[in-house]
C-alpha positions in Angstrom: -172.6 -279.0 -144.6 -174.0 -275.7 -143.4 -176.2 -277.0 -140.7 -176.3 -279.8 -138.1 -179.3 -281.3 -136.2 -178.3 -281.0 -132.6 -181.4 -282.9 -131.2 -184.8 -284.2 -132.3 -187.9 -284.7 -130.1 -191.6 -285.1 -130.2 -193.0 -281.8 -129.1 -196.7 -282.7 -129.3 -198.9 -285.6 -130.3 -202.7 -285.3 -130.6 -204.4 -288.6 -131.4 -208.1 -289.1 -130.7 -210.6 -291.6 -131.8 -213.7 -290.1 -130.1 -215.9 -293.2 -130.1 -216.4 -296.8 -131.4 -218.3 -295.6 -134.4 -215.4 -293.5 -135.5 -213.0 -296.4 -135.1 -215.2 -298.8 -137.0 -215.8 -296.3 -139.9 -212.1 -295.2 -140.1 -211.0 -298.0 -142.5 -213.9 -297.1 -144.9 -213.4 -293.4 -144.6 -209.6 -293.2 -144.5 -209.5 -292.3 -148.2 -211.4 -289.1 -147.3 -208.5 -287.9 -145.2 -205.6 -285.8 -146.4 -202.1 -285.7 -145.0 -200.9 -282.2 -144.5 -197.5 -280.9 -143.5 -196.8 -277.6 -141.8 -193.2 -276.5 -141.2 -192.5 -273.7 -138.8 -189.3 -272.3 -137.4 -188.2 -269.9 -134.8 -184.9 -268.7 -133.4 -183.8 -270.6 -130.3 -180.4 -269.2 -129.5 -177.6 -267.6 -131.5 -177.2 -269.7 -134.7 -179.7 -272.3 -133.4 -183.2 -272.6 -134.9 -186.1 -274.7 -133.7 -187.8 -276.3 -136.7 -191.2 -277.9 -136.2 -192.4 -280.4 -138.8 -196.1 -281.0 -138.2 -197.9 -283.9 -139.8 -201.7 -283.7 -139.6 -204.5 -285.9 -140.9 -207.3 -283.7 -142.1 -210.8 -285.1 -143.0 -212.7 -283.7 -145.9 -216.4 -282.9 -145.8 -217.4 -286.6 -146.6 -216.1 -287.8 -143.3 -219.0 -288.2 -140.8 -217.0 -289.7 -137.9 -213.8 -287.7 -137.5 -210.6 -288.7 -135.8 -207.7 -286.4 -134.8 -204.1 -287.3 -135.6 -201.3 -284.8 -135.5 -197.6 -284.9 -134.6 -195.3 -282.0 -134.1 -191.7 -283.3 -134.5 -189.1 -280.7 -133.5 -185.4 -280.4 -134.4 -182.9 -278.1 -132.9 -180.6 -277.1 -135.7 -177.3 -275.4 -135.5 -176.7 -273.1 -138.6 -173.1 -272.3 -139.5 -172.5 -268.5 -139.3 -171.4 -268.5 -143.0 -175.0 -269.1 -144.1 -176.1 -265.6 -145.0 -178.3 -266.3 -148.0 -182.0 -266.2 -147.0 -182.8 -268.7 -149.8 -180.3 -271.2 -148.6 -181.6 -270.9 -145.0 -185.2 -271.3 -146.3 -184.2 -274.5 -148.1 -182.5 -275.9 -145.0 -185.6 -275.2 -142.9 -188.3 -276.2 -145.4 -186.6 -279.1 -147.3 -183.5 -280.5 -145.7 -184.5 -280.7 -142.0 -188.0 -282.2 -142.7 -186.5 -284.7 -145.1 -184.1 -285.8 -142.3 -186.7 -286.0 -139.5 -189.5 -287.5 -141.6 -188.4 -291.2 -141.1 -188.8 -290.9 -137.3 -192.0 -288.9 -137.8 -193.4 -291.6 -140.1 -192.5 -294.4 -137.8 -194.2 -292.7 -134.8 -197.3 -291.8 -136.8 -197.8 -295.4 -138.1 -197.0 -296.8 -134.7 -199.9 -294.8 -133.1 -202.3 -296.2 -135.7 -201.1 -299.8 -135.3 -201.3 -299.5 -131.5 -204.8 -298.1 -131.8 -205.8 -301.3 -133.7 -205.9 -299.8 -137.2 -204.2 -302.2 -139.5 -204.5 -300.9 -143.0 -203.1 -297.4 -142.6 -201.6 -296.2 -145.8 -199.1 -293.4 -145.5 -196.4 -292.5 -147.9 -193.1 -293.7 -146.6 -191.3 -291.2 -148.8 -192.3 -287.5 -149.0 -190.7 -285.1 -151.5 -190.3 -281.9 -149.4 -188.4 -280.2 -152.3 -191.4 -280.7 -154.6 -193.7 -279.4 -151.9 -191.4 -276.3 -151.5 -191.3 -275.7 -155.2 -195.1 -276.0 -155.5 -195.7 -273.5 -152.7 -193.2 -271.1 -154.3 -195.0 -271.3 -157.7 -198.5 -270.9 -156.3 
């Protein structure tokens, strides 16, 4: 293995249901929301990278009563010094780390909705980060 997750933590959560109307309409309008991932990284210390996997619910133009739901889940990752290939490092950051942290991210995201009283929240339990990576590379 060329990397190791040293620690994981929730860096930021934004969750807002602005009013009762938005809450009541959410179950009807939930199909008009998209789940988006954003993965960002930055050096932390020598051979340690901060990888932020951000899950965001984004409403399309059909949503009249918008809610805000976003989690930034961060992993501090130690990269072995023998990782020199930029492509290998890119795959660690954009595929392997998000794949490893997603179960905790998913659990937290769905917990927020259940605690907010929203019962029928459908979010994919499995996400293919490799497929997303390849689609971005080819677009």
